[in-house]
Residue frames as qw, qx, qy, qz and C-alpha x, y, z in Angstrom:
[[0.034, 0.896, 0.441, 0.028, -0.05, 0.07, -0.03],
 [0.387, 0.545, -0.029, 0.744, 1.10, 3.54, -0.65],
 [0.374, -0.442, -0.516, 0.631, 1.76, 5.31, 2.71],
 [0.007, -0.069, 0.055, 0.996, 1.10, 8.73, 1.08],
 [0.303, -0.371, -0.655, -0.585, -2.45, 7.68, 0.22],
 [0.536, -0.595, -0.598, -0.024, -3.51, 7.70, 3.84],
 [0.410, -0.268, -0.304, 0.817, -1.54, 10.47, 5.37],
 [0.061, 0.854, 0.505, 0.107, -4.03, 13.28, 5.91],
 [0.206, 0.696, -0.071, 0.684, -3.29, 17.06, 5.94],
 [0.247, 0.166, -0.631, 0.717, -2.09, 18.41, 9.23],
 [0.344, -0.112, 0.275, -0.891, -5.59, 19.64, 10.12],
 [0.584, -0.085, -0.647, -0.483, -7.46, 16.44, 9.37],
 [0.560, -0.262, -0.744, 0.252, -7.16, 14.89, 12.82],
 [0.272, -0.542, -0.461, 0.647, -7.30, 18.04, 14.85],
 [0.195, 0.676, 0.411, 0.580, -9.29, 20.68, 12.94],
 [0.167, 0.106, -0.291, 0.936, -8.83, 24.21, 14.21],
 [0.422, -0.158, 0.141, -0.882, -11.70, 25.10, 16.63],
 [0.773, -0.148, -0.488, -0.377, -13.02, 21.62, 16.74],
 [0.394, -0.517, 0.584, -0.486, -13.28, 20.41, 20.35],
 [0.966, -0.036, -0.013, -0.257, -14.30, 16.78, 19.40],
 [0.602, -0.480, 0.623, 0.136, -12.03, 13.94, 20.13],
 [0.335, 0.521, -0.653, -0.436, -10.01, 12.39, 17.28],
 [0.856, 0.005, 0.454, -0.248, -11.48, 9.05, 16.25],
 [0.293, 0.519, -0.693, -0.405, -9.45, 6.82, 13.95],
 [0.902, 0.099, 0.332, -0.258, -10.82, 3.68, 12.45],
 [0.046, 0.642, -0.724, -0.247, -8.00, 1.45, 11.10],
 [0.968, 0.147, 0.123, -0.165, -8.21, -1.58, 9.00],
 [0.105, -0.666, 0.708, 0.212, -4.85, -3.58, 8.55],
 [0.790, 0.077, 0.608, -0.001, -3.93, -6.58, 6.48],
 [0.039, -0.358, 0.673, 0.646, -3.21, -7.63, 2.98],
 [0.738, 0.347, 0.178, -0.551, -6.28, -8.17, 0.56],
 [0.560, 0.486, -0.604, -0.292, -4.12, -10.30, -1.78],
 [0.221, 0.197, -0.937, 0.185, -3.91, -13.08, 0.80],
 [0.430, -0.388, -0.784, -0.223, -7.45, -14.18, 1.25],
 [0.466, -0.776, -0.423, -0.041, -8.71, -13.70, 4.85],
 [0.488, -0.237, -0.177, 0.821, -5.55, -11.63, 5.64],
 [0.059, 0.320, 0.260, 0.909, -7.58, -8.79, 3.95],
 [0.284, -0.617, -0.731, 0.069, -10.37, -8.79, 6.59],
 [0.264, -0.615, -0.259, 0.697, -9.41, -5.59, 8.33],
 [0.040, -0.193, 0.364, 0.910, -9.04, -3.59, 5.04],
 [0.174, -0.358, -0.783, -0.478, -12.40, -5.03, 3.73],
 [0.238, -0.679, -0.624, 0.306, -14.12, -3.73, 6.87],
 [0.149, -0.471, 0.016, 0.869, -12.74, -0.22, 6.27],
 [0.009, -0.041, -0.654, -0.756, -13.85, -0.43, 2.65],
 [0.211, -0.503, -0.820, -0.174, -17.40, -1.45, 3.62],
 [0.220, -0.617, -0.440, 0.615, -17.69, 1.23, 6.32],
 [0.085, -0.340, 0.235, 0.907, -16.79, 3.99, 3.83],
 [0.082, -0.157, -0.754, -0.632, -19.04, 2.62, 1.15],
 [0.288, -0.534, -0.788, -0.102, -22.03, 2.42, 3.48],
 [0.393, -0.777, -0.385, 0.307, -21.71, 5.16, 6.00],
 [0.238, 0.691, -0.112, 0.673, -20.76, 8.84, 6.37],
 [0.633, -0.417, -0.470, 0.452, -19.17, 10.00, 9.65],
 [0.208, -0.957, -0.093, 0.180, -18.61, 13.18, 11.68],
 [0.403, 0.844, -0.302, 0.183, -15.65, 15.42, 10.43],
 [0.257, -0.746, 0.580, -0.204, -13.47, 14.29, 13.45],
 [0.871, -0.085, 0.482, -0.040, -13.59, 10.56, 12.30],
 [0.210, 0.658, -0.635, -0.345, -10.79, 9.26, 10.10],
 [0.960, 0.104, 0.244, -0.090, -11.01, 5.97, 8.18],
 [0.054, 0.743, -0.622, -0.242, -7.63, 4.48, 7.22],
 [0.959, 0.247, -0.142, -0.001, -6.64, 1.64, 4.98],
 [0.450, -0.759, 0.462, 0.089, -3.50, 0.59, 6.94],
 [0.799, 0.483, -0.355, -0.054, -2.70, -2.16, 4.63],
 [0.904, -0.178, -0.157, 0.355, 0.76, -3.44, 5.61],
 [0.214, 0.875, -0.113, 0.420, 2.36, 0.02, 6.25],
 [0.736, -0.169, -0.422, 0.502, 3.78, -0.77, 9.69],
 [0.396, -0.427, -0.310, 0.752, 5.47, 2.16, 11.18],
 [0.034, 0.278, 0.351, 0.893, 4.02, 4.56, 8.78],
 [0.405, -0.617, -0.574, -0.354, 0.89, 4.26, 10.86],
 [0.474, -0.262, -0.563, 0.624, 2.46, 5.50, 14.02],
 [0.009, -0.068, 0.036, -0.997, 1.32, 9.20, 13.56],
 [0.529, -0.354, -0.444, -0.630, -2.33, 8.07, 13.29],
 [0.657, -0.396, -0.618, 0.173, -2.12, 6.07, 16.53],
 [0.394, -0.185, -0.357, 0.826, -0.43, 8.92, 18.33],
 [0.149, -0.150, -0.153, -0.965, -2.88, 11.47, 17.06],
 [0.517, -0.368, -0.646, -0.425, -6.01, 9.43, 17.98],
 [0.369, -0.367, 0.488, -0.701, -7.90, 9.83, 21.19],
 [0.781, 0.040, 0.551, -0.293, -9.84, 6.70, 20.47],
 [0.201, 0.429, -0.773, -0.422, -8.73, 3.96, 18.02],
 [0.849, 0.101, 0.419, -0.306, -10.74, 1.17, 16.53],
 [0.026, 0.483, -0.814, -0.320, -8.79, -1.57, 14.72],
 [0.918, 0.194, 0.144, -0.314, -10.07, -4.27, 12.40],
 [0.155, 0.613, -0.763, -0.136, -7.72, -7.16, 11.69],
 [0.931, 0.002, -0.319, -0.176, -7.54, -10.89, 11.08],
 [0.180, -0.635, 0.684, -0.310, -5.82, -12.56, 14.08],
 [0.688, 0.044, -0.722, -0.052, -5.02, -16.16, 14.67],
 [0.494, -0.483, 0.439, -0.575, -6.49, -16.87, 18.09],
 [0.038, 0.139, -0.988, 0.061, -6.78, -20.58, 17.48],
 [0.473, 0.278, 0.503, -0.668, -10.56, -20.29, 17.30],
 [0.571, 0.417, 0.692, 0.147, -13.04, -21.55, 14.82],
 [0.307, 0.127, 0.404, 0.852, -12.86, -19.78, 11.48],
 [0.161, -0.593, -0.435, -0.658, -14.91, -16.60, 11.37],
 [0.531, -0.658, -0.484, 0.225, -15.12, -16.38, 15.14],
 [0.144, 0.791, -0.077, 0.590, -14.62, -12.77, 16.40],
 [0.650, -0.381, -0.410, 0.514, -12.67, -11.59, 19.47],
 [0.014, -0.916, -0.040, -0.399, -12.72, -8.12, 21.00],
 [0.701, -0.191, -0.282, 0.627, -9.54, -6.86, 22.77],
 [0.064, -0.953, -0.212, -0.207, -9.36, -3.56, 24.55],
 [0.245, -0.948, 0.192, -0.063, -6.80, -0.97, 25.50],
 [0.154, -0.732, 0.661, 0.054, -3.40, -2.11, 26.90],
 [0.729, -0.077, 0.679, -0.017, -4.11, -5.74, 26.02],
 [0.750, 0.646, 0.067, -0.128, -4.17, -5.05, 22.28],
 [0.206, 0.753, -0.624, -0.040, -0.27, -4.78, 21.79],
 [0.405, -0.339, 0.840, -0.120, 0.04, -8.18, 23.53],
 [0.742, 0.306, 0.569, -0.177, -2.60, -9.85, 21.45],
 [0.546, 0.791, -0.171, -0.215, -1.16, -8.46, 18.30],
 [0.177, 0.660, -0.730, 0.011, 2.06, -10.18, 19.02],
 [0.782, -0.200, 0.493, -0.324, 0.62, -13.36, 20.38],
 [0.692, 0.158, 0.657, 0.255, 0.71, -15.48, 17.21],
 [0.162, 0.615, -0.286, -0.716, 1.86, -13.49, 14.11],
 [0.770, 0.419, 0.481, -0.013, 0.38, -14.55, 10.83],
 [0.608, 0.630, 0.168, 0.454, 2.37, -12.10, 8.72],
 [0.499, 0.030, -0.202, 0.842, 4.93, -9.31, 8.87],
 [0.114, -0.618, -0.232, -0.743, 2.30, -6.64, 9.04],
 [0.677, -0.662, -0.296, -0.122, 1.39, -7.74, 12.56],
 [0.690, -0.233, -0.172, 0.663, 5.00, -7.43, 13.78],
 [0.221, 0.330, 0.103, 0.912, 5.17, -3.97, 12.36],
 [0.374, -0.631, -0.284, -0.617, 1.79, -2.87, 13.89],
 [0.746, -0.544, -0.324, 0.207, 2.65, -4.26, 17.35],
 [0.592, -0.079, -0.087, 0.797, 5.68, -2.07, 17.19],
 [0.059, -0.531, -0.216, -0.817, 3.60, 0.97, 16.24],
 [0.595, -0.682, -0.315, -0.285, 1.46, 0.43, 19.42],
 [0.768, -0.382, -0.227, 0.461, 4.46, -0.10, 21.66],
 [0.364, 0.237, 0.063, 0.899, 6.12, 3.10, 20.14],
 [0.261, -0.634, -0.219, -0.694, 2.90, 5.05, 20.96],
 [0.723, -0.635, -0.272, 0.028, 2.96, 3.72, 24.55],
 [0.695, -0.179, -0.116, 0.687, 6.69, 4.62, 24.90],
 [0.222, 0.331, 0.125, 0.909, 6.11, 8.15, 23.62],
 [0.031, 0.392, 0.627, -0.673, 3.13, 8.55, 25.94],
 [0.371, 0.271, -0.170, -0.872, 0.83, 9.28, 23.03],
 [0.024, -0.174, -0.979, -0.104, -1.42, 6.23, 23.26],
 [0.397, -0.417, -0.389, -0.719, -5.10, 6.64, 22.69],
 [0.343, -0.255, 0.604, -0.672, -7.04, 6.64, 25.84],
 [0.773, 0.135, 0.492, -0.376, -9.33, 4.01, 24.39],
 [0.231, 0.418, -0.740, -0.474, -8.52, 1.23, 21.96],
 [0.802, 0.100, 0.495, -0.319, -10.70, -1.62, 20.70],
 [0.114, 0.338, -0.829, -0.430, -9.48, -4.41, 18.37],
 [0.838, 0.189, 0.286, -0.424, -12.04, -6.31, 16.59],
 [0.071, -0.461, 0.846, 0.258, -10.23, -9.44, 15.47],
 [0.869, 0.229, -0.054, -0.436, -11.43, -12.26, 13.17],
 [0.586, -0.311, 0.736, 0.136, -10.08, -15.80, 13.12],
 [0.433, 0.528, -0.467, -0.562, -9.12, -16.52, 9.46],
 [0.945, 0.109, 0.261, -0.163, -9.91, -19.66, 7.62],
 [0.839, 0.250, 0.268, 0.403, -7.32, -19.29, 4.92],
 [0.030, -0.925, 0.147, 0.350, -4.36, -17.00, 4.27],
 [0.403, -0.338, 0.702, 0.481, -2.12, -19.09, 2.07],
 [0.488, 0.581, 0.631, 0.161, -4.06, -18.26, -1.05],
 [0.195, -0.386, 0.205, 0.878, -2.25, -15.54, -3.03],
 [0.166, -0.020, -0.528, -0.833, -4.91, -13.80, -5.10],
 [0.226, -0.419, -0.880, 0.002, -7.65, -15.24, -3.07],
 [0.265, -0.517, -0.054, -0.812, -10.57, -13.47, -1.45],
 [0.376, -0.305, 0.566, -0.668, -12.30, -13.67, 1.82],
 [0.134, -0.107, -0.983, -0.068, -13.74, -17.08, 2.60],
 [0.357, -0.522, -0.482, -0.607, -17.43, -17.14, 3.05],
 [0.619, -0.573, -0.484, 0.232, -17.37, -17.78, 6.79],
 [0.409, -0.279, -0.139, 0.858, -15.10, -14.66, 7.15],
 [0.034, -0.277, -0.366, -0.888, -17.09, -12.59, 4.86],
 [0.494, -0.602, -0.564, -0.275, -20.14, -13.44, 6.89],
 [0.593, -0.488, -0.393, 0.506, -18.31, -12.55, 10.05],
 [0.296, 0.151, 0.086, 0.939, -17.39, -9.21, 8.59],
 [0.268, -0.608, -0.378, -0.645, -20.98, -8.10, 8.91],
 [0.633, -0.681, -0.352, 0.109, -21.05, -8.85, 12.69],
 [0.583, -0.247, -0.124, 0.764, -17.73, -7.03, 13.11],
 [0.071, 0.391, 0.220, 0.891, -19.11, -3.98, 11.30],
 [0.506, -0.672, -0.425, -0.334, -22.27, -4.07, 13.53],
 [0.666, -0.576, -0.264, 0.392, -19.98, -4.18, 16.68],
 [0.431, 0.050, 0.068, 0.899, -17.68, -1.40, 15.18],
 [0.094, -0.546, -0.320, -0.768, -20.64, 0.85, 14.47],
 [0.574, -0.732, -0.363, -0.054, -22.12, 0.37, 17.99],
 [0.629, -0.379, -0.140, 0.664, -18.69, 1.42, 19.40],
 [0.286, 0.224, 0.225, 0.904, -18.42, 4.32, 17.06],
 [0.287, -0.709, -0.389, -0.514, -21.89, 5.61, 18.06],
 [0.643, -0.666, -0.295, 0.236, -20.83, 5.46, 21.64],
 [0.551, -0.228, 0.097, 0.797, -17.72, 7.47, 20.72],
 [0.158, 0.803, 0.214, -0.534, -19.86, 10.19, 18.99],
 [0.292, -0.196, 0.616, 0.705, -18.75, 9.38, 15.49],
 [0.465, 0.494, 0.223, -0.700, -22.37, 9.94, 14.26],
 [0.204, -0.081, 0.847, 0.485, -22.53, 7.24, 11.50],
 [0.578, 0.456, 0.261, -0.624, -25.35, 7.73, 9.03],
 [0.737, 0.357, 0.547, 0.174, -26.24, 5.78, 5.88],
 [0.291, -0.274, 0.380, 0.834, -24.33, 7.13, 2.94],
 [0.478, 0.695, 0.349, -0.409, -26.55, 9.22, 0.68],
 [0.459, 0.804, -0.283, -0.250, -23.97, 9.97, -2.15],
 [0.976, 0.104, 0.030, 0.188, -21.88, 7.27, -3.78],
 [0.441, -0.667, 0.357, 0.483, -18.13, 7.60, -3.45],
 [0.588, 0.756, -0.272, -0.094, -16.02, 8.47, -6.40],
 [0.925, 0.119, -0.225, 0.284, -12.80, 6.51, -6.97],
 [0.339, 0.555, -0.304, 0.696, -10.74, 9.45, -5.81],
 [0.428, -0.598, 0.223, -0.640, -12.53, 9.63, -2.49],
 [0.941, -0.244, -0.221, -0.074, -12.09, 5.97, -1.44],
 [0.351, -0.777, 0.516, -0.076, -9.55, 5.33, 1.30],
 [0.729, -0.130, 0.650, 0.171, -8.94, 1.89, -0.12],
 [0.079, -0.288, 0.638, 0.710, -7.78, 1.28, -3.70],
 [0.669, 0.380, 0.062, -0.636, -10.70, 1.34, -6.13],
 [0.544, 0.432, -0.657, -0.293, -8.89, -1.14, -8.31],
 [0.258, 0.116, -0.931, 0.230, -8.83, -3.71, -5.53],
 [0.555, -0.143, 0.230, -0.787, -12.43, -3.15, -4.35],
 [0.512, -0.114, 0.825, -0.209, -13.99, -6.44, -3.19],
 [0.734, 0.492, 0.338, -0.325, -16.57, -6.86, -6.01],
 [0.527, 0.779, -0.277, -0.195, -14.11, -5.99, -8.66],
 [0.160, -0.580, 0.795, -0.078, -11.37, -8.06, -7.16],
 [0.575, -0.030, 0.794, -0.196, -13.46, -11.11, -7.05],
 [0.723, 0.567, 0.311, -0.244, -14.92, -10.76, -10.47],
 [0.466, 0.832, -0.291, -0.085, -11.69, -9.77, -12.37],
 [0.370, -0.659, 0.654, 0.041, -9.04, -11.84, -10.73],
 [0.533, 0.381, -0.679, -0.331, -7.62, -14.65, -12.78],
 [0.942, -0.183, -0.131, -0.247, -8.34, -18.37, -12.08],
 [0.660, -0.564, 0.484, 0.111, -5.93, -20.71, -10.25],
 [0.826, 0.355, 0.360, 0.251, -5.37, -22.38, -13.77],
 [0.437, 0.822, 0.044, 0.363, -4.09, -19.09, -15.19],
 [0.048, 0.757, -0.411, 0.506, -2.23, -17.61, -12.21],
 [0.625, -0.047, -0.716, 0.308, -0.54, -19.66, -9.51],
 [0.386, -0.753, -0.040, -0.531, -2.00, -18.82, -6.12],
 [0.866, -0.495, -0.028, 0.061, 0.23, -20.83, -3.80],
 [0.309, -0.786, 0.456, 0.282, 3.72, -19.77, -4.91],
 [0.680, 0.585, -0.428, -0.111, 6.19, -20.89, -7.55],
 [0.956, -0.273, 0.065, 0.090, 7.81, -24.31, -6.73],
 [0.678, 0.468, -0.216, 0.525, 11.12, -23.05, -8.25],
 [0.064, 0.572, -0.355, 0.736, 11.36, -20.68, -5.28],
 [0.662, -0.411, 0.303, -0.548, 9.57, -22.85, -2.69],
 [0.493, 0.261, -0.825, -0.089, 11.44, -26.17, -2.69],
 [0.138, -0.069, 0.837, -0.526, 10.11, -27.20, 0.64],
 [0.618, 0.291, 0.294, -0.669, 6.53, -27.04, -0.59],
 [0.616, 0.432, -0.535, -0.383, 7.46, -28.72, -3.83],
 [0.252, 0.266, -0.920, 0.140, 8.96, -31.68, -1.92],
 [0.342, 0.067, 0.694, -0.630, 5.96, -31.89, 0.46]]
């Protein structure tokens, strides 16, 4: 993901004269690896379906790692969506709050983005610029070893429950979500329009055309197995 795409102008999080708390809603993960894209897909759906108060910022965190530290440091309240391997049944959701979030992010890493984001949270704690309230809505993935794959049905269904939980929290945080009245243009989306869920699923090549598990020439262990 391009870090410049999600870096707001200096006034975006703390507008002059606005006494509202800064609310940041962050989805992290990689949409190219099946259920690993859960967090980003949640952000995509939220923006497509709802409008929010001006002090709410939706961020496609992708796999940006330390580039996200400024958003965490500037946030008064932070809501995170991510796929986390808790060892639960696929699609099961788990809510983690406040200081427990960094520990859970590092409990069982599925990919490098989780290592980077755990460091982001720890850096925010060390600099004493940690949000006063943090909620992680995590989803147990079913499949992440599918390059070019999409969310599995059980995880896609769980996304709807995750969004409902997130919206309830955002209402409590005075984010004022309302159903979107005007469709988004491609330039307004915080996620990449070219990778939007519907387009991604309808236009991606089949497994017969594009290898989805890696090239055996570069993955000898898998070839031997």
